[in-house]
C-alpha positions in Angstrom: -10.0 -15.5 13.3 -12.9 -13.2 13.3 -16.0 -14.3 12.1 -17.3 -12.6 9.1 -20.8 -12.0 7.9 -21.6 -10.7 4.3 -21.8 -8.5 2.7 -22.9 -5.7 0.5 -22.9 -6.6 -3.2 -21.5 -4.2 -5.8 -22.6 -4.6 -9.5 -19.3 -4.9 -11.8 -18.9 -6.1 -14.9 -19.3 -10.1 -14.7 -21.8 -9.9 -12.0 -22.2 -9.1 -8.4 -19.2 -9.3 -6.0 -18.7 -8.6 -2.4 -18.0 -4.9 -2.0 -17.2 -5.5 1.7 -17.7 -8.8 4.2 -18.4 -6.9 7.8 -16.7 -8.5 10.4 -18.5 -9.0 13.8 -18.3 -6.6 16.7 -15.2 -6.0 18.6 -12.7 -7.5 15.5 -10.5 -4.7 13.7 -11.1 -4.6 9.8 -8.6 -3.8 7.1 -10.4 -2.9 3.8 -8.7 -3.1 0.6 -9.5 -2.5 -3.2 -8.2 -5.5 -5.4 -8.5 -4.9 -9.1 -6.7 -5.7 -12.4 -5.8 -9.4 -13.4 -8.1 -11.0 -10.6 -11.3 -13.1 -10.9 -13.6 -10.8 -8.9 -12.0 -7.1 -8.7 -13.9 -5.4 -5.6 -13.4 -4.0 -2.3 -12.7 -6.6 0.8 -12.4 -6.7 4.4 -9.6 -8.6 5.8 -7.8 -9.2 9.1 -5.0 -7.1 10.2 -1.8 -8.8 9.2 -3.0 -10.4 6.2 -1.0 -10.5 2.9 -1.5 -9.6 -0.3 -2.0 -13.3 -1.1 -5.2 -13.3 1.1 -6.4 -10.0 -0.8 -5.8 -12.1 -4.2 -7.7 -15.0 -2.6 -10.6 -13.0 -1.4 -10.8 -11.5 -4.9 -11.3 -15.2 -6.3 -7.5 -15.8 -7.2 -5.7 -14.5 -10.1 -7.5 -14.2 -13.4 -5.6 -16.1 -16.6 -2.9 -14.2 -17.8 -2.2 -12.6 -14.2 1.7 -11.7 -13.8 2.0 -12.9 -10.4 6.0 -12.3 -10.3 5.3 -8.6 -10.8 3.8 -8.4 -7.3 5.0 -9.2 -3.7 2.5 -11.8 -2.5 3.9 -11.8 0.9 3.5 -8.1 1.6 1.1 -7.2 4.4 -2.0 -5.0 3.2 -2.9 -1.8 4.8 -6.3 -0.4 5.6 -7.5 1.4 2.6 -4.6 -0.2 0.2 -5.2 -0.3 -3.4 -3.7 -3.7 -5.0 -3.6 -4.1 -8.9 -2.8 -7.3 -10.3 -1.0 -6.7 -13.5 -0.8 -8.9 -16.8 2.7 -9.3 -18.5 4.0 -6.4 -19.9 1.2 -4.0 -18.5 2.0 -0.9 -16.2 -0.3 -0.4 -13.5 -2.6 2.3 -13.2 -1.8 5.5 -11.3 -4.0 6.4 -8.0 -5.6 9.8 -8.1 -3.9 10.7 -4.9 0.2 10.3 -5.6 0.6 9.7 -1.9 -2.6 7.4 -1.0 -2.1 3.9 0.6 -3.1 2.3 -2.5 0.4 3.0 -4.0 2.1 1.5 -1.8 1.0 -2.3 -1.6 3.2 -4.5 -3.5 1.5 -4.4 -6.8 2.2 -1.0 -8.3 5.9 -0.5 -9.3 7.8 2.4 -7.8 8.0 4.5 -10.6 4.5 4.3 -11.1 3.4 4.7 -7.5 4.8 8.3 -7.1 6.8 7.2 -4.1 8.8 10.0 -2.1 12.2 9.6 -2.3 13.5 10.7 1.5 17.3 11.2 -0.3 15.8 14.1 -2.5 12.7 15.3 -1.3 12.3 18.6 -0.3 10.7 19.2 3.3 7.0 20.4 1.9 6.9 17.1 0.0 7.9 15.1 3.1 5.2 16.7 5.2 2.6 15.5 2.7 3.5 11.6 4.3 1.2 10.6 7.2 2.6 11.4 10.7 5.1 13.6 8.9 4.7 17.2 9.8 7.0 20.5 9.1 9.0 19.3 12.3 10.0 15.9 11.4 10.1 17.0 7.5 12.8 19.2 8.3 14.3 16.6 10.6 14.8 14.2 7.4 16.2 16.9 5.5 18.7 18.0 8.1 19.5 14.3 9.1 20.6 13.4 5.5 22.3 16.7 5.0 24.5 15.9 8.0 24.7 12.0 7.5 24.6 11.6 3.9 21.9 9.7 1.8 19.9 6.7 3.4 20.9 3.5 2.3 17.2 1.9 2.9 13.9 3.2 3.7 13.8 1.9 7.0 16.8 3.9 8.0 14.6 6.7 8.2 14.0 5.8 12.1 17.0 7.0 12.8 15.7 10.5 12.5 15.0 11.6 16.0 11.0 11.6 16.2 10.6 8.9 13.6 9.8 5.5 15.1 8.5 2.4 14.4 4.8 3.4 14.4 5.6 6.4 12.0 7.6 4.2 10.1 5.0 1.8 9.4 2.5 4.3 8.5 5.1 5.7 5.6 6.8 2.6 4.6 5.0 1.8 1.6 5.2 5.4 0.6 8.9 6.2 0.5 11.6 5.1 -1.6 15.7 5.6 -1.7 16.5 6.0 -5.3 13.2 4.0 -6.5 13.8 0.9 -3.9 10.9 0.9 -1.4 
């Protein structure tokens, strides 16, 4: 477990909160933004492999009325991720960049995220995904034309040139008919 030295502070409604704890030298960091129904919305530095539950804890836990059933607390967080904890019936806000990592991470619904449906997206839309250039985008389109629709997002790894590392970069940004 890395040792953290704290921190820059940001003044938000309700007082000062950690902007980002800084890991000691030699440690990787995962910086996430947690907002919505949390005690201390803000930007937090976590460890690689941490989960949304860890990000929620870093933000002081859920605020009264948080709808934790609307999020996947077991989902691993990703660097530069945006995690919104809603209240019951609340629609999460849209991110400015429809393909940014903040849309993927467990707290925003697929419809609100602007996820790319790999079964219907054009090659140019697929090119906007990290690690997917024109050649891989066309390979996805060609693969589904020959083999039919993807049954799960993970099946995109069957496309030549898209291995596990590329899938990890895009898994939170893609869907097959609304199912991430």
